[in-house]
N, C-alpha and C positions, 0 to 999 in steps of 0.2 A: 505493500499499500505504499505510496507517496501523496504528501499534505502539501502544499504550495499556501503561503499564507504572507499575502499583500498588503506591506504595513508593519512596521517595527513599534509601534507604542503598545500602551497599554493591553489592550484587547487583542493587539495580534501575540503580544509575549504570554498572554497569559494563557491563549488557548495553545498556544506548543508546549508549553510547558504542562496541560492536563491529556493534548495527544501523547506523550510521552508518558504519562503517569498511566496510560490504558491503552498501550499502544508500546512496545517497549522494542519491535522489531520495525514500521515503519518507516520510512523517509521522508524527513520534515526541512522542508526549505522554506524561508522568510527573505523571500525579497523588499529593499524597502531602497528609496529613493534620497537617501538621508544617509553621512558620513559616517555615523557613528551607532553602537548597539546602542540597544532600550536604554534610557535616560529620564531622565523625572524634568518633564515641561513646570510645569505648578514651581519649580526650584526658581524658574529662568531669573524672574529678578531677584533673589540673592546672586547670581552670577554678574546682573544690571551692577548689583551694591558691594560686587567686587568682596565678598564675603563667602563666595565657590570661586574654584577653578574648571576647568573644567570635567577635569577627572574626580571631584566632586559630585558633578551632578548622572555619572551614570551608574545607573543603577544593577545589568545584570553586564558584569566584564568578559572579556572573549573565554576563559574558560569556564564560567556558565557555559557556553554554546557547545565547548568542545565536551564538554562534560553529562548534557544530556544530550548528543549527537542531533544537535540542531544548527545546520545550515545556513547562519546567516550571511546571505549579499548585499551590502550597502551599493548607494552610489547609483542604483538601479531602477530607473523609471520606468514601472508598467507600464506600454501606450496601447495594449487589446487583451482580450480573452477572446481566443475561440470556441467555444462551449461545443462545437461539433467534433473538433479531433479532442479538447477539453487539452487545453495548453496552455500557455501564458508565455506573451509576448513581450518581452522587453530591448528596451532604444540600446539597438548594438551588441545586443548580445541573443545566443542559439536559444528557442523556445525551448522554457520546461512544460514537459507534461506533468498530467496531478489523474486524482482520483476522488480528491477532495480536497476543494478550495476554500479556503476560507479569502473576503476583503472586508478588509479590515483599516482604512486607507484614511480615517479619521476627517477631521475638518478642518475648515481653509478661514484665514481671517478676513472678515468682511469690509471690504474698501466701500464709502458710502459714496454718491458722484459727489462728490466736490470741485471744482475747477480747482487746476492745482496740484488736482494730490499727487500726480508724477514728479514733482518736481523734486531733487535730490534735497535729502534730508528730512523726509519723508519715511517712517517706517511702520509696516507692524511686526506684532513680535508674537511671533507661533511655535517656530523652532531654532536650536542654539544658532543653525548657519543665522537668522533674523539677529540674536543674540549678539554674536559676535560683530555682527555691522555694525549693530546701533551704541554696542563699547567701541570698537574703534572711533564712527564718527564724532561722539559726542566728543571722545580727547581733542578736537581738531575746533569744539564750537565754543564758544563764550558762554557756553553755559545757559543759554536760555532754552528751557523745553516747552510745549506747548504739548499735555494731551487729551487728545479725544474721546471722551469715553470718560464717563465714573464709577464705572461696574468694578468688580473685581478685579482682574489681571491691567485694566489702567493702571489704580491706587497705587496696586504693589510693582507697577514694573518704576510707576513715576518715582515710588521709594527708593527704590532701588536705585535710581539715576541722583536724585535726590539725594544718597546717602555720597555719591561720587563724584558730591559738590556742583552740582547745580540747581536752578532755583524753577519751582515744576508749577504752572499753569493748569488750571484740569475743566475745558471746557465738554461740559454734559447737559445732554436734549430734556433730560426731565429735570424738575424742579427740587430735587433730592441725590443724593450719594448713593452709590451701592442699588436702586431701584428692584431688584430682585431679593434682595436679603436683607430690606431695610426700611420700615414705615417713616414716617415725618417724623415724630419727635424721639426715631432711633437716632438717623440721617443727622442731623443737627448736633446731637450731644456729636458724634462721631466726626464731623467739617469741622467743629469750633477747636478736636483734640489736633485733627492734620493742620487747624492754619496756626497753632500754636509750634508747629514743627516748622513752618513757614513756607506752607502751599497755600495758593489761591486759587477761589475758583471763580467759574463763571456759571454758573444754572439755568438750564430752562430757557436757552439757548443754543445757536443754530449754526455750525461752520458756513459760512456763505462763501470762501474764497482765499486760498493759499496763494498768495502771492511772493514776488520775488522774479530775478532776469531766469535764472537757470537753478539755484538753488533756493531752498526757502528761506525767504526774509521778516514773513508775520500771515500770521492768520486776521482773517476782518467776518468777524458774527453781525448775525442778521439783523440787528440790533444798533450798526454800523460801529460797532468798540472795535477797534483795531491793538491787536498783539503783536507787539515785535518779539522774534523769536530765531530761532536761528537753526532747532530741529521740532517735527512734528511728531506725536506717536499716537496710530492711527489704534480704538481699542473697541471695538465700535463692536465686537460679540464674536459668535463662530458660525462657519456655515458647511453644509456636510460638504465632502470632495466626492461627490459623484460624478465624476468625467467616465468613469470604466463603469457603474453599472447604470450611465444612459448607453454609453454604448452596449451594454446589452439589455436594453429595453426594461429593466426592470420597473415596477413598481415604484417610484418617489412620492412621497407628499411634504412633510420635515424632514426626513432621511428616506433613506430605503425600505421598504417595507418587509422587516419579516417576522418569524411567529414563535409560539415559543417556544420553537427549538435552534431558533438563529438560521431557521432555515428561506432561503429566498425562494423566489417561484422558478428556478431552476432548478431541476434536480444537482447536487451533491455540489451547488455555490452555495458556502453559507455569507452571513454578515455580520460586525457585531462593532460598538463603538463610537462614536462619533458621526459616524456614519448613516446609523440607522434610526429607525423612529419601529416601538414596541407600542402594542397597544394606544397607539395616537399618537405616544408620548416621545418627544424628541429628549433626551436625557441631557446630555452637553456636558456631564460630568464624571473624571475618572473613576468612584468606585463604582458605577453602574457599567461604564466599560472595561473596567477589571471581571465583574460578575458574567459582564454577555459573554469576553471571549472566555471565562470559563466552560461558561455553557455549549457553547459554537465545537468547543474544541472536543469536551464528554461525547457526544453526537457523534463529532467528525472523525470518533475512535470508536465509533457504535457504543458507547454509552446511552444511558438515557437521563438528558436531562431538560428541567426547564426553568426557565427564567420569568417571575411571578415578577419584577419591578422591581425598582430601587426607591426607598423614600427619598423624596426631595431633599438631603442633607447636605449642608456647606458649612465645614468649618477650617477658618481661613486664619492671615494675620493680616491685616492689614496697616503697616508703618510700628510691629510692633502688638498692637491692639487685638486681642484676640477674638473673633467672632464666629457667631452661631447660629445658622438659621435654617431651620428644616421644618416641613409639612405649610400649610395654610399661614402665612404670617399678618393675615389679614389687613392689608394696608391698608383702605376704603376707614378699617375701624371699625365696620358694621358690626362684629362679634364681641361676644363676654371677651374681657381681659382683664389680667392682670397684671400690674404693670408696677413695675420697680422704677428708679433714677436716681442715678447720683452723677451730677454734667461735673462738679468739681474733680473727680477722681475719671471721667469718664467712662461711662457703668449707667448700661440701658441694659431692663431684663423685661420680657414681655411670654408670657403664657395664653394662647389664647384658647377658648373653649365652647365646645360645644355639646348638648346634652350630658352638660357631667364629665367629659371628658376632655382632655386639653387634644388638640389637632392640630396646634405648631407653639411654633416659637421664635424668640428674636432671642441671643444672648450676645453683648457686648462689654466689652472689657472686661466680663468675669465669666468662664463659662465652664464654672467647678461642676458646677449639676447638669449636665450635659448629656452625659450618658445614662442617669436615671430618668430625664425629661423625656430621653429620644427611646427609650424602655417605655413609657407610658401612653407616649405615641402610638406605637407600634401593636403596645396591648389592646388599647381603647380601656385604659384602664379608668372604672365609674372612684372619679375623685370627691363628689359630694360629699361623705363622710370628713374629707382633709379638707376641704375648702378653706376654711378660714385659719387652716399652718401655711396652708400655700399662698393666703393673702397678705402672711408677714413672712415671706421668703424660707418658710423652715420647708424645708427638704426633706426633712430628715423621714418621715413618713409615705414618699410617696413610690 
């Protein structure tokens, strides 16, 4: 049996590991368009901040591939898939035959149609190569960086560049930071904490134009504001990298549609990670991609596993501030909630309640109770008898 995996991210690598657990003899080949073994994308901002070097990012070293008899072929962009002959076609390389195939091409950075976005000094951050180019360009700039996007990746990348000596301005279309993880009150506490570190924010505005003859000189906002800068980092979200899937005419909505076994509409072709949609949901988070890769790998090797979805949970650190957002965070404030605020210490905590169960939480600045709360959310625990204690933020009985 020959297994071929396109993509060397968390989904593809986890699939390879699980194939090997169930099939000790089959040949496993991973094709990657990048130059490196499996590394941590979520730690790239630390690399920008000079707290990590390239080798610190690597999760699976060459010896791991050797020990698990996995052939990793880097610098090999796949250009086509022949499902009739069951072979993968890569640029400048011989075709690779497969018995079972996993497409785990992940996501690509979304770049809004801003005039001037093609100028020198405009970047996105998705890969280690991107991070290297950003780091090198920043050395030659005058330390004025604009971030377009006030989400997780943008703020973390901005903090990395701040720690490297850059002045950071953030432009966000939404009227608050972290629009997917924070409500208005929590976002305001976070914003105040980041401003004390030196961040400057422009919220509720759109980028109109990037000016400069050849390289970036300024960003013009839709309200007429001009932000002079030497470098722009666009962090406007991720879209599925579905070029190969479209060539196969696979059904695509928010991502490539798969079933509970991570099977696509084509026999012996699986998909997992940021490429896919499962039960109408595009997750785009590490934990989901890891579990999807596990399920795909088990089933490719003849096992029987089903993906039951992943609780939407984001645990992150923004400029040293711990944040956790899980489930329904009730951005509009329509549901019952227990809230604790300590703005002086940049702490905001919220439990969203429905029918005497916790259905979501925001924890900012203090995530010590994260595991207890997540367990209560996932189990649907009846908190009626202990609600008074929870209102005092006593989590001992949770």
